[in-house]
DSSP file (Angstrom, degrees, kcal/mol; ACC not computed):
  #  RESIDUE AA STRUCTURE BP1 BP2  ACC     N-H-->O    O-->H-N    N-H-->O    O-->H-N    TCO  KAPPA ALPHA  PHI   PSI    X-CA   Y-CA   Z-CA
    1    1 A M              0   0    0      0, 0.0     2,-0.3     0, 0.0     0, 0.0   0.000 360.0 360.0 360.0 139.5   27.8    8.6    8.2
    2    2 A T        -     0   0    0      1,-0.0     2,-0.4     0, 0.0     0, 0.0  -0.664 360.0-139.4 -88.2 141.1   27.0    4.9    7.8
    3    3 A H        +     0   0    0     -2,-0.3     2,-0.3     2,-0.0    -1,-0.0  -0.813  23.9 177.9 -99.6 141.0   28.4    2.9    4.9
    4    4 A I        -     0   0    0     -2,-0.4     2,-0.4     2,-0.0     0, 0.0  -0.920  24.0-135.5-135.5 162.5   26.3    0.4    3.0
    5    5 A T        -     0   0    0     -2,-0.3     2,-0.3     2,-0.0    -2,-0.0  -0.981  25.3-172.6-117.3 132.7   26.8   -2.0    0.1
    6    6 A I        -     0   0    0     -2,-0.4     2,-0.5     2,-0.0    -2,-0.0  -0.912  18.9-135.7-124.9 153.8   24.0   -2.2   -2.6
    7    7 A S        -     0   0    0     -2,-0.3     2,-0.3     6,-0.0    -2,-0.0  -0.924  26.2-175.1-106.8 132.0   23.4   -4.4   -5.6
    8    8 A L        -     0   0    0     -2,-0.5     2,-0.1     2,-0.0    -2,-0.0  -0.922  29.3-109.1-124.8 149.9   22.3   -2.8   -8.8
    9    9 A D     >  -     0   0    0     -2,-0.3     4,-2.4     1,-0.1     5,-0.2  -0.393  39.9-109.6 -65.4 156.0   21.3   -4.1  -12.2
   10   10 A K  H  > S+     0   0    0      1,-0.2     4,-2.5     2,-0.2     5,-0.2   0.884 119.4  52.8 -57.6 -39.8   23.8   -3.4  -14.9
   11   11 A K  H  > S+     0   0    0      1,-0.2     4,-2.0     2,-0.2    -1,-0.2   0.877 110.0  48.2 -66.9 -35.5   21.6   -0.8  -16.5
   12   12 A D  H  > S+     0   0    0     -3,-0.2     4,-2.4     2,-0.2    -2,-0.2   0.892 112.0  48.8 -70.6 -39.4   21.2    1.1  -13.2
   13   13 A K  H  X S+     0   0    0     -4,-2.4     4,-2.6     2,-0.2    -2,-0.2   0.896 111.0  51.1 -65.4 -40.0   24.9    1.0  -12.6
   14   14 A S  H  X S+     0   0    0     -4,-2.5     4,-2.4    -5,-0.2    -2,-0.2   0.909 110.3  49.3 -62.7 -42.0   25.6    2.3  -16.1
   15   15 A W  H  X S+     0   0    0     -4,-2.0     4,-2.9     2,-0.2     5,-0.2   0.929 111.6  49.0 -61.7 -44.7   23.1    5.1  -15.5
   16   16 A L  H  X S+     0   0    0     -4,-2.4     4,-2.3     1,-0.2    -2,-0.2   0.895 110.8  50.1 -63.9 -41.0   24.8    6.0  -12.2
   17   17 A D  H  X S+     0   0    0     -4,-2.6     4,-2.1     2,-0.2    -1,-0.2   0.930 113.3  46.3 -59.5 -46.4   28.2    6.0  -13.9
   18   18 A K  H  X S+     0   0    0     -4,-2.4     4,-2.5     2,-0.2    -2,-0.2   0.918 112.3  49.4 -64.8 -45.1   27.0    8.2  -16.7
   19   19 A K  H  X S+     0   0    0     -4,-2.9     4,-2.4     1,-0.2     6,-0.4   0.890 110.5  51.2 -62.7 -40.0   25.2   10.6  -14.3
   20   20 A S  H  X S+     0   0    0     -4,-2.3     4,-2.2    -5,-0.2     5,-0.4   0.914 111.6  46.8 -63.0 -43.6   28.3   10.9  -12.1
   21   21 A A  H  < S+     0   0    0     -4,-2.1    -2,-0.2     1,-0.2    -1,-0.2   0.899 113.9  48.7 -65.4 -40.5   30.5   11.7  -15.2
   22   22 A E  H  < S+     0   0    0     -4,-2.5    -2,-0.2     1,-0.2    -1,-0.2   0.891 122.7  31.2 -66.6 -40.8   28.0   14.3  -16.4
   23   23 A T  H  < S-     0   0    0     -4,-2.4    -2,-0.2    -5,-0.2    -1,-0.2   0.683  96.3-129.4 -94.2 -19.9   27.6   16.1  -13.1
   24   24 A G     <  +     0   0    0     -4,-2.2    25,-0.3     1,-0.3    -3,-0.2   0.570  66.0 131.4  77.7   8.3   31.0   15.6  -11.6
   25   25 A M        -     0   0    0     -5,-0.4    -1,-0.3    -6,-0.4    -2,-0.2  -0.696  65.1-106.8 -92.6 146.0   29.4   14.3   -8.4
   26   26 A P    >>  -     0   0    0      0, 0.0     4,-1.7     0, 0.0     3,-0.5  -0.371  29.2-117.4 -63.3 150.0   30.4   11.1   -6.7
   27   27 A M  H 3> S+     0   0    0      1,-0.2     4,-2.3     2,-0.2     5,-0.2   0.874 114.7  59.3 -57.4 -37.7   28.0    8.2   -7.2
   28   28 A S  H 3> S+     0   0    0      1,-0.2     4,-2.4     2,-0.2    -1,-0.2   0.875 104.1  50.2 -61.4 -37.2   27.4    8.1   -3.4
   29   29 A E  H <> S+     0   0    0     -3,-0.5     4,-2.7     2,-0.2    -1,-0.2   0.879 108.4  52.4 -69.4 -37.2   26.2   11.8   -3.5
   30   30 A I  H  X S+     0   0    0     -4,-1.7     4,-2.3     2,-0.2    -2,-0.2   0.920 110.9  47.6 -62.5 -42.9   23.8   11.1   -6.3
   31   31 A V  H  X S+     0   0    0     -4,-2.3     4,-2.5     2,-0.2    -2,-0.2   0.925 111.9  50.0 -64.0 -44.4   22.4    8.2   -4.3
   32   32 A R  H  X S+     0   0    0     -4,-2.4     4,-2.5     1,-0.2    -2,-0.2   0.921 112.5  47.1 -60.5 -44.3   22.1   10.4   -1.1
   33   33 A Q  H  X S+     0   0    0     -4,-2.7     4,-2.4     2,-0.2    -1,-0.2   0.882 111.3  51.5 -65.4 -38.5   20.3   13.1   -3.1
   34   34 A T  H  X S+     0   0    0     -4,-2.3     4,-2.2    -5,-0.2    -2,-0.2   0.923 111.3  46.8 -64.8 -44.0   18.0   10.7   -4.7
   35   35 A I  H  X S+     0   0    0     -4,-2.5     4,-1.8     2,-0.2    -2,-0.2   0.929 112.0  50.6 -63.6 -44.8   17.0    9.2   -1.3
   36   36 A S  H  <>S+     0   0    0     -4,-2.5     5,-2.9     1,-0.2     4,-0.5   0.904 110.0  51.1 -59.4 -41.1   16.5   12.6    0.2
   37   37 A G  H ><5S+     0   0    0     -4,-2.4     3,-0.9     1,-0.2    -1,-0.2   0.893 108.3  51.0 -63.2 -40.6   14.3   13.5   -2.8
   38   38 A C  H 3<5S+     0   0    0     -4,-2.2    -1,-0.2     1,-0.2    -2,-0.2   0.823 110.8  49.3 -65.8 -30.9   12.2   10.4   -2.3
   39   39 A R  T 3<5S-     0   0    0     -4,-1.8    -1,-0.2    -5,-0.2    -2,-0.2   0.486 118.0-113.2 -87.9  -3.1   11.8   11.3    1.4
   40   40 A G  T < 5 +     0   0    0     -3,-0.9    -3,-0.2    -4,-0.5     2,-0.2   0.712  67.8 141.9  81.3  21.2   10.8   14.9    0.6
   41   41 A K      < -     0   0    0     -5,-2.9    -1,-0.2    -6,-0.2     3,-0.1  -0.493  59.2 -87.3 -90.4 164.3   13.8   16.5    2.1
   42   42 A K        -     0   0    0     -2,-0.2     2,-0.2     1,-0.1    -1,-0.1  -0.348  53.5 -94.1 -64.5 150.6   15.7   19.5    0.7
   43   43 A K        -     0   0    0      1,-0.1    -1,-0.1    -3,-0.1   -10,-0.1  -0.489  40.6-123.8 -67.8 132.1   18.4   18.8   -1.8
   44   44 A R        -     0   0    0     -2,-0.2     2,-0.1   -15,-0.1    -1,-0.1  -0.495  30.2-102.4 -73.1 144.7   21.8   18.5   -0.2
   45   45 A P        -     0   0    0      0, 0.0    -1,-0.1     0, 0.0     2,-0.1  -0.456  44.9-107.3 -64.4 141.1   24.6   20.8   -1.5
   46   46 A S        -     0   0    0     -2,-0.1     2,-0.3    -3,-0.1   -21,-0.0  -0.377  30.7-144.1 -71.6 150.3   26.9   18.9   -3.8
   47   47 A T        -     0   0    0    -21,-0.1     2,-0.2    -2,-0.1   -18,-0.1  -0.831  15.3-116.3-111.7 152.0   30.4   18.0   -2.6
   48   48 A S              0   0    0     -2,-0.3   -23,-0.1     1,-0.1   -24,-0.0  -0.508 360.0 360.0 -83.5 158.0   33.5   18.0   -4.6
   49   49 A R              0   0    0    -25,-0.3    -1,-0.1    -2,-0.2   -24,-0.0   0.473 360.0 360.0 -68.2 360.0   35.4   14.7   -5.1
């Protein structure tokens, strides 16, 4: 898997923090699932921390 660094607005980072806390998923998995969804791929199974 390739590693990247992204820049987010504060409101987007806050949303990602909140979503991670709510779901128990790492932020990186939320980003991967979102990208897969945008590309029309099946949802990846969630991984534990």
